[in-house]
N, C-alpha and C positions, 0 to 999 in steps of 0.2 A: 517620192517620199516613203522611207519604211513606216510601218506602223507603230506606236511608242508602245512603251512597254506603262501599264496603267496598273493603279490600286486603287480600293475604296473604302470608306470608313463610314463605318456604323455605330448605332448608338443601341444599349442595352436595352430591353423592354421594361416598362412599371406595369403595364395591365393585360390582360389575357389577348385583347385586341390588338395592343401592341407587339407581342408574341408572335401573331400570325402577321404583321406587317413584315417586322424582321426576317422570319422566314422566307416569305414571299421575296423581299428584297435579296436575300441570299440566294436561292433558286434562280431568279432572274440573271443576277450577276455571273454566279460562277462560273457558266459557260465561254465567258468572255476571259477566262485565263488570266486574271489579274497577278502580278508577282505577291502580293501579301493583299490583305484586308486589316483595318485596323477597328478596335473596338473602344468606344469614348468610356471615362470614368468622370461620371457625375461629380459638382462642387462639393467641395467637403467630402468626399469619400462615400457619398451616398447612393452609389450605383456600387461600391464594391462588389459586393456579393451576385449583383445582376451581371457585371461586368464579366466575370471569373466564370459564371456558368455560359454565357454569350460566346467568351471567346473558346474555352473547350469543348463545347458544343458545334461550336461551327469548324470547328478544325479535325474533331473526331467523323461528324457525317457530309462533309462538304470536302476534306482534303486539300484545305487550303492552307497556306500560310499566314497564321492569323498574330497581329501585333499588338497586345493589351496596353491601352493608353495606363501611366501611373505619375500620380501627381504626389506634390507635399503636402497637402491642405490637410489640416485637422488632424496629425497622426502623427507618433512619435517615431522617430529613426526606424526604433525597432518594429513596429508596427508595420511601415512601409517596406522593411526588408522581408518582415516574413510573409506578407503578401508578393512579394518578387519571388520568393524560395515555394511559395505554393505553383507559383504558373511556373517553376522552373520544373517543379516534379510532375505537373501537369504537361510537360512536354511541348512547352511555350518558350520559344528563343528567341522574340522579340516583343521588344519594350518601346510604345512612342513614352520618351521621358520628359513631362513638363510640371513648372512650379505650379500651374494651377491656377483658376479663377478666386476669388475671395468667394467665402461661405455665403449663401443666399442672408442677408441681410446686412452684410458687411458691403462698406463702401472699398478698402484696400485689404490686400491680403498683407495676414499676418503670420508669422513663422509658429507654428508649434514649440512651448516653451523645451521639448525634446525633441524637435523633429527637425527635419532640414530648409535651412534658412532660405534656400533657393534652388533653383535646378539644376546647377552647376555642381553643388555639393550632391545633390542627388544621383546625376551620373557619374559622377565619382564613385560613388558607392555603390551602386548597379555595375558599371565595368570593373571592378575589385574582385567583382563574384565569379568573373569570365563566362557568366551560364547565358549572356546576351547580346545581338547585336540590338544598338539602341538606336532610335532616331529622333529627332527633336525639335521644336518648331520654330519658325522663322519670320519676321514680320520684315513684307514689302513696304509697309505704310507705318509711321512710330507705333508701336505698344503704347496701349493708355498709361504704362508707367514707365515709359523711357522719355527722355528729351526731345530725342530726335533720329532719324534711321542709321545715322552715325554711329550711335551710342549703341542702337539694335544689333549693327552689322559689329561692333567689336564685343557684343556679350554672344553673338552667335559664334563666334571663331573660340571663346572659351567653352563654349558649350561641348565643340568639337573637339576642342585639345581635351577636354576631361573623359573624352572617351565614345562619343558619340561619333558614328558613321554616315550620317546624311540628316537632312534637313526638310520639312514639310512648309510650306509656307500657308501662313492665311491666307484665305482668297481675295481676291480681287477684280474688277472689272476691265481693266485695260489694260493690253499686254507690256504698254512702254512702263509700268509701274512695277512691273516681276523684270524686265530687261535693267531696266535703271538700276534695283533692286543688288542683281547679280552681278554686275559691272561692279559696283562699291563692295561685294564681297569679293572678287576678284584681285582688286588693287589692294583688300587687307589680307590676301595671303592666303584666302579660303577656297581650298580644291575638292572638298568633297560635295559628292552632288547635291543640289539645291532643286528639291521638286515642288514644282510650282502646285499648290492648294486650288483645285475647280469646284465652283460652287453652281450648278445648273438652278436657275430661280423658279421653284414651283410656287412662291405666293412672294409677290414685290413687296408689299406692304411688311411682311413679316423678316422679309431680309434688309428692308430698310431700317428696321427696328436694332436689328442683331449688328447690323453694319456698324450703326451708331454707337454702340458698346465695346466693341472691339474695335475701332481705328481705322474702318476701311470705307474711304471717301464711296459714295454715289455721285458719279457725275451726271450732271444736270441733262447730256442727251438721252441717258437710260431712262431716267425719269418720266421724261417726254415720250420718249419711244412706250414705255409700258401703260402712261395714260390713254394713248392711241388705240393699243392693241386690246387695251381694256375694253374699249367703245365698242370696236371690230369683233370682241370674242376672240383675239387669237393672240393671247396671252404664251402658250406654251407653244405655239409655230416660234413666235418671238425668241423664246427661251433655248428652245433647240438651234435657232440661227444662229444666233448673237454667241452663245456657249460654243458651238462648233467653229466659228470663225476667231472665235478668243483661243483656243487650243491649237487650229489651223497656223495663226501665226506665231503661236510661240515654236511649234515644230519647225516652223522655217526659220526660226531663228535658233536653231541646234538643241532645244528641249529635247528629251528622249524619253520621259517619265511626267504620266499626267495621276496627280491624286485627287480623286472624286469624292466631295462632299454629299453623302446621298440624302441624310436626312432619313434615313429611309423610306425613301420614296424611289424605286428602283427605273421608271419609267425613260425619265426627261437622261440621268446615266447612259442606260442602256441606249438609248436615241442617237445621241451624241457620240457615242464610241460606233454604233454601225455606219456614222454620216463619216468619220476617219478613219473605216475599213476595218475595224476591229469586228471581228463576227463571233458566234458562238462556235466552237469547235465539236463538231457531231462526229460520232462513233461510228463508220462504217461496217455494216455487217459483212462479213466475208461470201461472197459469191459462189457459186459452185461452178 
């Protein structure tokens, strides 16, 4: 089995300590030669400037192909396209275009009166500039605002038809979740790559809370496994083993790309990649 193409997601730092963690993360994972890395965008555009700084710095200092996240939240169309233009001017050629979550304190996404109403409108406008390769989000389990997975699949098709070239999924915990979703996409006539989003579990309690907010189901067997691992102090070993097994199963089913949500904690992503046969490329000195 050939090694998969990989990519990593980072988030922009908001404190000095978080800055050190981001750069440690990039330094540790860059030698694995990812196809691209992405940098998230805080709810309501709260990290707009920080995202721009992180994207441009990573691209310049590490030579990585960086995709900037861009959302519709709390911004006019003009403001959003101005941000995109600034990325293009900085040499950024990739955007992950998302509707975005509701701002803090709000329960539902409400479009800005002069903003993009949804992700399809955003993708159409970005595609019209001709400046970017666009990737979008996909949901193997129903998005909190969707009636069911079938509706998510139809909406994904609209996003791809609007100008996106690939999709990255929300994380999930069982390979069958992704494989069923992939089958539904094929039936809907979707031919673009759908990249599974992989979350190495660094903090199971935190992951459970996050999963509840975004609609990812935590199976009972996973709950039981982490309860036992916590008693034995083997949570990290369990995380690497389960994540590696999940990725291995996906690869055996024809998946060729994996996108790791690092949460700026690089060790588990690195260890899983090593287990999958992805090792750092080391430049060899010329020997006389």
